[in-house]
C-alpha positions in Angstrom: 27.7 -65.5 -57.4 25.3 -62.4 -58.2 28.3 -60.6 -60.5 29.8 -57.3 -59.9 30.5 -53.9 -61.6 31.9 -50.7 -61.2 29.7 -48.7 -59.7 27.1 -50.5 -56.8 26.2 -50.5 -54.0 26.6 -53.1 -51.0 26.2 -53.0 -47.7 29.5 -54.8 -45.8 28.7 -57.3 -43.7 32.1 -58.3 -41.9 35.2 -56.4 -39.9 35.0 -52.6 -38.8 32.9 -51.4 -40.9 29.8 -53.5 -41.0 26.5 -52.0 -41.6 28.8 -49.3 -43.7 27.0 -48.4 -47.5 30.1 -48.3 -50.1 29.7 -48.6 -53.7 32.5 -50.9 -55.8 35.6 -48.9 -57.3 37.3 -52.0 -58.7 36.9 -55.6 -59.3 40.1 -57.1 -58.7 38.7 -60.9 -60.3 36.2 -63.5 -58.6 36.8 -63.3 -54.7 37.9 -59.3 -54.0 37.2 -55.7 -54.8 37.4 -52.2 -54.2 35.3 -50.4 -52.2 34.6 -46.6 -50.7 32.7 -44.3 -49.2 33.8 -41.2 -50.2 34.6 -40.3 -46.0 36.2 -42.7 -44.0 37.6 -45.1 -46.6 38.2 -41.8 -49.3 38.9 -42.7 -53.5 42.5 -42.7 -52.8 43.1 -45.2 -50.8 39.4 -47.3 -51.4 39.6 -50.7 -49.2 39.8 -54.2 -50.3 36.2 -56.1 -49.8 36.1 -60.2 -50.1 32.8 -60.2 -51.9 31.7 -62.7 -49.1 31.5 -59.8 -46.8 29.3 -58.0 -49.0 26.3 -57.3 -48.9 25.9 -56.5 -53.1 22.0 -54.7 -53.6 20.3 -54.1 -56.6 21.6 -50.5 -57.3 23.5 -49.0 -59.1 25.4 -45.4 -59.4 25.5 -44.9 -63.2 27.7 -41.9 -63.8 29.9 -42.7 -61.2 29.8 -46.1 -63.2 31.0 -43.8 -66.7 33.5 -42.6 -65.2 35.1 -45.2 -63.7 34.4 -47.6 -67.2 35.9 -44.2 -69.0 39.0 -43.5 -67.1 38.0 -40.1 -65.7 38.7 -38.8 -62.3 36.2 -39.5 -60.1 35.9 -37.6 -57.0 34.1 -38.7 -52.9 31.6 -36.0 -52.8 30.4 -37.5 -55.9 30.4 -41.0 -54.2 29.1 -39.6 -51.3 25.9 -37.7 -53.1 25.0 -40.9 -55.4 25.2 -43.3 -52.0 22.8 -40.9 -50.7 20.7 -41.0 -53.3 20.8 -44.4 -53.9 20.0 -45.9 -50.4 17.2 -44.9 -48.1 17.8 -44.2 -44.3 15.8 -45.3 -41.7 12.1 -43.2 -40.5 13.7 -40.1 -38.0 10.1 -38.8 -37.8 8.4 -41.6 -37.1 6.1 -41.5 -33.8 
C-alpha cells in the first residue's frame, strides 16, 4: 500500500462522504488515518478512516504538512484553501 503522510490529499471511496476530497491530519497506524476537509469534517473533530476506503492522490499541502509536523495550529480555512488549490474542479463552462 502507498505511504501516506499528514497533509496528503485523499478522496473518500466509501461511506456517506464518498467522493469528497480531504487532507490527512494524522496517521494512526498502517490501516487508519484521521482526515478533515475544513467544511463538514472540521479539524477539531477529524474523521477516522481506513486507508482501504481512501484513494490516495499524489498531491500534498506542504505548508499544512509543515504546521502539523511542528505542532502548530492548523485552521479550517487553511485546509479549505489548500484543497481548492490542489484539486481540479470540473470545467462548468463547456458547451
